[in-house]
N, C-alpha and C positions, 0 to 999 in steps of 0.2 A: 380881622373882623369877626370871624367865627370863633376864634379863641376868646375874645373879650365877651362875646355873647354867652359862651359856655361858662365863663366866670360869673357873669351876672345871674344866669339861671341857677348855677350851683349855689351861689350865695343866697338866693331867695329860697331855694329848697332847704338849704341848711338852716336858715332862719325859721322857716315854717316848722321843721322838725324839732328845733330847739323849743319853740313855743308849745308844741304838743307835749314834749317831755316836761316842760315847766308846768303845764296844766295837770299832768299826771302827778307830779310832785305835790302840787297844791291840793289835789284831790286826796292824796294819801294823808296829808296833814289835817285836812279840814272835815272830811266825811266821818259820819258817826260810828260805823262799825266795820268789822273785818270784811264783810261782803261788798259793801260799797267802795271801800278802799281798794280791794282787790280788783273790782271792776274798773276803777279809774286807772289803776296801774297797768292792767293788762290791755285795755283798749287804747288809751291815749299813749301809753308807753310803747306799744307795738307800732302804732302809726308814726310816732315821733322817731323811734329807732329806724323804721323803714325809710322815712324821709331823709334821715341823716345818712344812711347807707346809700341812698340814691344820689345824694349830693356828693358822696365820696366817689361814686361811679362816674358822675359827670365831671368832677374836678380832677380826677385822676388821669383822665385822657389816655388810658391804656386799656386794651382789651382784657388783659389778665385781671386787672383790678376791677373792671366793670363786671366780669363774670363772677368773681368772688363776692362782690357786693350784692349782685342779684341773687346768688345762692344764699347769702346771709339774709336777705329780705324774705325769700321764700321760707327759709327755716324759721325765722322770727314770726312770720304771720301764721305758720302752721302750728308751732309749738306753744306760743304764748296763750292763746285762748284755751287750748286743751289743758295746759298745766294749771291755769287759773281755775278752770272748772273742777279739776280733780282735787286741788287744794281746798276749794270752797266746800265741796261735797264731803271730803274727809274731815274738815273742821266741824261741819254740821253734825255728822255722825258721831264725832267725838264729844258732842255736847255743847258746842258753842252756838248759841241761838242768835238769830238776827236781832237788831236793835228794836226798840219800842216803836220807831217810826215806820217800820216795815209794814206794808199793807197786806201783802199776800205771802204765805209760806207754802210754796208748792210742794216741797218735800214732805211736810207734815200732812198736807191734804192727800198726797199719793199714798203715804203710809196708812192713813185712816181708811182709804178706799180699799187698799190691799188687805188689811186686816178684816174689813167688813165682808169681803168676798170669800174669805176662807171658811 
């Protein structure tokens, strides 16, 4: 009984994670510029990957596998947003500007304020 419940829960979590990864892939293909694509890939991709690792922990039914999966989830949730932020900032400073649909450009506003204060 408990084994079959774990299979159903693991399958549902795996399906949810796969849907998040699919949404991230669609976002990368459909969104207009680098920054929105990176946002889709980092947010939905991290949640999808975390859910898939959680499904591995549930379906593995072994403490060693579960511990490794949880460590992977923590690593994924800590590093993905940080790396996306650093890549976006580096690409902006390298000269890649946001698309025309972008409403606010906070980095340019901060740069103007810093130059006015000097």
